[in-house]
N, C-alpha and C positions, 0 to 999 in steps of 0.2 A: 708671418703678416707682417710687409712691408710699411703697410698703414694701418694708423689708426681710426677707427670709427668718428673718431671726433676731427680730425683732419679734414674729413667731408662737409664740414658744415664751419661758417664764418663765424667767428665770435661775436658776442652782443653784449654790448656794455650795461653799467646798471641802470644807465638814464633810459637806456633803451626799452629795458625791463620795466622799468617804472611808468613810462608812458603809453606802454601796453595796458599793463594792469589797471592804470587810470581811465584808460577807453573801455574797458571794461568793466569799471565800477559803475558807469551810467551817471555821473554827477556826484554818487557818493565820496565822499572825504575819506581820502587814503588813510590818512593820519589816525581818524575816530573809526575806522573800518577795520583796518589790517595792522596797525601797530599795536601790542601791550608791553604794559610796563609793570615789571616786578616792583616789592615793596624796598628794594635796595636801589630801585632807580633805574634799572638796566633796560633799554629797551629791545623788544626782541622784533625782527623786520619777518616779511612775509618770505623774501629771498635773500641770498646771500650770493655774491663775486669774490673774484678775486681781490677789490678793491677793499674788500673786507678784512684782508689776509696782514698779520704783521712784520711777517717772515723772520722773527725772532726765533730762535733756537732754544728749546726749554731741555736742559738736563734731566732725564728720564734713567731707571735702571738700565743697563745693558743687557743684564740676564734673567729678564723677568721676574715675576713676584715669586715668592714662598706661600706657601700654603700653612697657615698656622692654625695649631690646636692651643685653646686658652684652658688651663686646669688651677682649680684652686687647691693651695695646699692645706690640708687637714691632715688625713692620714698620709705619712711619707710613704709607706710601702706601697698602699692604693695607687696614690697618683705617680708613684714610679711606672707601676705596671698598665697605667693607664694611656703614660705617655710612649711609654716602648711600644704599646699596640697602635698606638694612633702614628706614630712613625711606620710603623709596619704597615698602615693601612694608607698611606700617603703625604701624611703631614710633614713637610720639609721643617717646620720650625716649631718651638713648643713657647707658649705664653705661659709662665708661673703668677699668680696671684696669691699673696701671701698677708696676713694681717700680725703674724709675730715668726720670730726666728725658727727657722727650723734645719734638719739634718738634711746639709746638700747633698753628701755622699750618697747618700740612700736616693735622694731624689733623683739623681743623676745617674745610677747605675745603672750599665749596659747601654748606655746613651755616646756616642760619638760626637764630644763635645766640639772635636775640632771641624765635623762637617756640619753639624746642627747648629742654626741660629736661635739662641736661646732670650727670651727677653724674659725681665723679672720685674713685675710692677709689686712695691711692696706700699703697705697701707702703714707702715711706722717707718720711722728715721735711726737707722745705727750705722754709723759709718763705719766702724769696725768690723761690723759683719758683712756689709757692703764690701770694703776692700778685702777681707778674707775670703769671699766667695768669688771675688772676681781673679783675685792670685790662684785658687783651685782651679777656675775653668780657663785660664791662659788663653783666651781667644780671643781674636778679631771680631768673634760674630756673636760676641753676648752685648747686649743692651740692658742698662739699667732703667727703667719706667720711674725713679726718681722725679718728684716734684713738690717741693715747697711751697711754691708760689699758686701752685694748681691746690693743693690740701689746703690752703688759707681760703683760696675761692670757692670752693667746695662745701668746706666743713665749716668756715667762718674764723678758725683758728689756725695758729702755727702748729707744728708737731710740739715743739716743745717752747719756744719764744722765737722773734724777729731775729736776734744776734747770736743765740744758738743755732737756730736751724742753718744761718749762714754759714756759722763757724763749722758745724758737722759736715757741710759739704766740702770747706776748703781741702782737707786732707782724702776725701775721694777723689775730688779734681785732679790734685797731684798725682794720683797714684794709679787711677784706672781711666778707662776709654769708654765712650759712650755711656757715659753716666747720669745724665741730664735728661729728663723728658719732659717736654711738653703739652699739657694737656687739653689738647685743642677739642676735643671730642665734649669736654664738658659744657661748652659753649652753645654747640648743635642742640645737646639734648636737653638745655635750657629752654631752647624756643629762639636763639640768636639768628639773625638773617644771615646768609652766607658771607655778605660783604662784613658784617659786624665780626663774625665766626673766624675769618682771615685776619682781621686788622687785631684783634683783642689775643689770639694765637700768635702775631706778629710781635706787638707790645709786650706779650708775657716772655717771650724769648728774649727780647731786647733788655728786660732786669736782669736776666743771667749774664749778659754781655757787659752792664754797666757794671754790676757789681766784682763780677768774677775777670774781668778783663776779655777782649776780643779772642784771644786765644782758644777760650772755651767752647767758641763757636764749633769745632770741630767734635765735641763732645756732646753737643746736643743733639737729640732724636726727637721726631714729633707723632704723636696720637690722634689721629683723625677719625671722626664718626660720618659715615654717609648715608643720605636721606633718599627717598623716591625721585627726586627731581635728576631725572638721568642725564641728560645733557649736561645740567647745571652743576652736577656734583662730579662728573670727568673735567671739567673747565675749574672746578675750584682747586680741586689739587694741583693742575698745571700752574694756575695762577699764584698758589702758593709758593711754589719753586722760584717763581719768578720774582714774586716779593723777599723771599728768603734772601737771592740772589741780591736783589737791587740793595737790601740793608747791609748785606755783608762787603759789598762794595765802597760804602759810606764808610765802613771800617776801612778799607783798603784792602780786605782778604779776598784771597783767590778760591780756598774751599768755599764752593757753593753748592753741592748736591745735598738738599734736604733728605735725611734717612724718615722714611714715613712708615708708620705701621697704622693700618684702617681696621675698621670694623662696621659692620652694620650698625644704624643708629634704632635705637630705643624708644626714641622719639614717635615712632608712628606705628609701632609694633601695638596690637591688639590682644587683648582678654577675651573677647567674643569673637566666632570665626576665625580662631586663629591660625589654621592651616593657611590662610592666606599670606601670613606672616611668612612662609617658604617664597612664595611668588618677589614679595616685599625684598627678601634677603638675596635671592637672586639677582635681580636688577641691581639693586647696592652693591652687591660683590662686581658685577660688570662695572659698573662706575668706577669700583675703588682700583679695578686692575687697568684698565681703561686709562685710567688718570694717573698713572704711575707710581702707585704703591709698590713699598719694598716687599712689606708683607701683607696678609690678608686673614683675617681670622674672624669666620662667621659666627653668627649665633643662632642657636636653635630656637626653631618654632614657637617653642612653647617655653621660652627662658623668660616670657614676664612674671608666670604663675608657677611652672614646676622646679624642682629642684632640677642639677644637672643630672642626666640621664643617658644611658650608652644608645639608645634610638637615635633622640634629639643630636646628640653631638654626631653621630655619623649620617645623618642625614644632611646638617651643617658643612661636614668635611665633605661629603661626597658632589654636594653643588659646587666648590670649588676645584674638586679633581675634574668634573665633567666639562665646568668652563675651562679647565687647562688643555685637558686632554684631548675632548670631544670637541670643542668648540676653538679649539686653537689659539686659545689668548696667552699661552705661556710669554710669549714675545710680543705681545700687539700694544704694549706702552708708547710706541707713537704713532699707534692707530690715528690720534685725533689730529696729527701735523698735516695740513692741508685741506681740512674739515672747514672752509669757509665759518660756518655756522660757531660750532665749538671755539676757534680761534678769536672770534669776537667778542663771545662771550666771558673767554678768558681775560683777554685785556680790559674789557669794563670793568670786571669782578675786580682785577689787580689795581684800576685806577679807583675805583670806589672804595675799596678797603684801604687803599695806602692815603684817601682822605681821611678816612677816620682815622686811620692809625698817627699822622700826623698832628690831628686833633687832640689826640689822646695823650703824646709826647708834649706839646705845648699846654697843655693843662695840667704838667707836672711828672708824666708818664703811668704807667699803668698800676704799678703799686697804689700812688695817690690817689687815683680814681677811682681803684678798689676800696679804699679806705674810706673815701668820701661817699659813697654808694652810687656814684653816676654811672656805672657799667652795668650794675644790678639795674638798676632804674630801665636803663637804655634796653636790657636784655628782656624785662619783664612787659616792657610797652610791645615790643616785636610779636613776644610769647601770645600776649593779651591778642593781638592782631589776629594772629593766625587760629587762635582758639574760635574766635568771633567767624571768623569764614569757615569753620567746620560747623559749626552751631548754622551757618546760613545756609551748607553744602554747597559752599565754593570750593572747599577743601574735599575730597571723599575719600572717607575709608570705607571702605566696602565690609560688609556685614556691620558695620558700627552705627554710621549715621546715613547709610545705604543698603538697600537690599539686606535687612537685617533678619532673622532666622527669629521669630519670637520664640521657640521652641528650645533655643539654645541655653542652657541652664549650667553656670562656672561655678557656684558657690561652694559645692563639693568638692571641685578639683582644685582647689586652690592650695596649694603647697607653701609659696611665699605671696607674704603682703605686696600687691603690684601696685600700692600707689606711694607717693609722695610720705615720708612718715615726719611726724612732728616732733622736732626736737626740745627738749627742753634743759637747754642747757645755755652756760650766757657764752657768748662769742662776742671777739673783738670787731668784727665787722658783719654786715647781713652775708648770709653766704647765698650761692646760686646752688640753686636746687634742680638738678635734672628732674623733668616731668615730662610722662608724655601725653600726646595730644588726647589722647580718648578716655583720660581719668575719668574727668566729669559726668560723662555719659556713662561710664562703666558703674559707678557707686549707684547710680540711679535706677539702671536695670539691676544691680545685685541686690538692691535692696526691694525691689517689685517682685523677686524671686519667690518670697515666703508670703506676698499677699494674695 
C-alpha cells in the first residue's frame, strides 16, 4: 500500500479534542469529571496526543528478556536437579537464594555457566565466599544480589556492623563484577507509592556511589517488584532507567543502562481465592517485560501459603514461556515508544520521584533518613492509605473484598505462615516490613473458620 489509513485524515490538535469533549459534557466540569489523580499526584487525562511525547530515547535491553527460575538452596543435589530441569523446560536464567554457604560445584553441575545468566541472592555476608564463587563462574552473566543497605532497611540491623559491612564489600568490588544489587522490591512490597519506590531505590543506590565512588556504578544491578497497575508499572521501570541515567550524568559517567531483575509483587497476592493470583502474575509479568526488564522471574500462584512445589513453579515458568513464544513479547521492550499515554506517565513519575530523591538527599541522604525513621514513616503512611482504600472497596482484590466465596476454607492448607511475623530482637532502626494488602481481612476470615 502506498498510503496509510491515517494519511486520509487531517490531524486534530489537543485543543480541538478538548473543545469537542467540553461541548459533549454539556456544562459539566472537564477537570472534575474526566481527570483523576493518583496518590503520588500523577494526573491522568482522558486522551493523549503527540504533544504529550517527550521524544526521549530510553535504553532498554536489545536482546529481550530472560525467563528466570528462582530456587532456594537447601539440599544442593536436589536444587541442581531442579535447576537443570528448569533450563530444559524453557528457563534462560537461574536465581539462587541462600541463607548459608553452599557447595557451588554441586549446585552448578551440568549447567553451562557461560551461556546461563545466574543470580545469587544471599541473606548472609561473606566476602571470601562471594569472591571464590565469582572466580569459579568466571562469567559476565553472573549477578550477586548483595545489598547491605537493603538488609539494614528490611531487618533493622547490619549483617555485622556499619563499618564491617562496607569493609567486607571493598575486596568484592575490587575483584568481581555485578557484585551489588539494590532491593527496590522492598519498598513496593511494603506499600510505598510508585514515586516513593523509584526515589528510594535511586537514593539507596546513591549511597553506594557516595561510599565506594562513582566507578562502582557499573557493578550495581536492581531488583524490582511490579504490581497490578498495568500501564503505571510499565512506566515505572522505564522511568527508573531515565532516573539512573540522570544520576550518573551528574557523576559524569557514560555508563547508563541499568540491569533490572523483576518479579511480580506479593503485596496484592491473596490467601483466599488463590487461583486469581495466576491472573495477577500474568498481568504483572507483562508489565515487567514491556517495561524493559533484563530478567523476569514469576512467582507461584500459591507462594503465599505453600512451600515450593513442582506444579506451582511449572505454571509460573510457563506463563513467561507463553508470553515469550505465543504472545511474541521476547523483543517487545520498545513497545511503549510512541505510546503517548505511557510516555506521559513515565515522565511524570520520573519528575515526582526526582523531587522526593532531591528532598531525601537535601535532608542528609538515604541512610540518614532511614536511621531517623523518616522513610519508614512515609511508607507506612502510604501503605495505610492503600489499606483504607481496600476496606472501602476503592481498591478491589477479587475473592477477598469483592465476590468472596464464603465456603472457601484455608486453615488446613497453610504450610507457610502467610502474615508479617513479629520480631522480638533489638534493632538499630525500625525495619521496613513487607506486608500483603489483604492480611487483616484474611486473619479475620481464618478466625471465623472455626466458629
